[in-house]
C-alpha positions, 0 to 999 in steps of 0.5 A: 188228647181226647176230652170225653164227657159222658152224661149221668142220671141228672141230665142238665148241666155244662162242662167247659175247658180252656187254655189247654197246654201240653209240652215235653218237659217241665211245667210251667208252659204258656199258651197252646189252645185257648179256643179264642180262634175256634178249636185249633188242633182239636176236633169233634167226633161227629159220630157221638151223641152231641158235640163240644161248641165254642162259647163266650160269656158274652153270648149269654147262652150258657147258664153256668159259663164263668163270667170271664174267660180264664186267660183273658179275664174278659167276658169276650173270651171263649171256652170249649163247652159241652152243654147237656139237657133233658133231651140227652139220655144218660150215657150220651157221650161227646168227645173232643180229640186233639193230635197224637203226641210222640212218646214223652217221658216228662210231660206237662199238661195244664188246662182250666175247667169249670164244673157245676152240679152236686155229686157230678162224678169223676174227671180222669186224665188217662194216658193211652198207648195205642200200640199196647192198647192199654190205658193208665189213669194218671190224675183224677178229680171227684168234685163235690162242690156245686160250682167249681172253676179251677186250673190244673197244672200237673207234671204227668209222666208217661209210665209206658214206653212206646211210639204214640200216646194220647191223653183222655180227659174223661168225665163220668157223671153220676147223679149231678150235673156239670 
């Protein structure tokens, strides 16, 4: 799994994720990475332009962070957050990588996210086949709302058969902000 944020033209905003789950089989499935104890199985790609951080609503640092954590409903819960501002140029990227997963034919992935801004771009979920060097978008979200907190529960089948897959959560920002 890779979470990828690419900054667009309006260079001020945040995007955050929480409660990422993935499992071979049917939805629902509870708990995998809630970021309460750090990044768990995820890690930053430090060669990128800026990094994901762990943040809590009680920190008071991030402007648009939801008032409470999605899973604990507490202001002391944590999110993985990308916050960008005018010191970052359009096209800057931040990736958060998870582990490789073995081939799965029925795959359930869930995650919570928040997004802020007008016309912020597109959020894609893409499966990648490293052996075939191919990608397929299996879910896409084009928000128009300025303030959006949401939970995604999607049954996402793998459409190609080979040894390993990862998911890419890709955010392209156009004119708005997250």
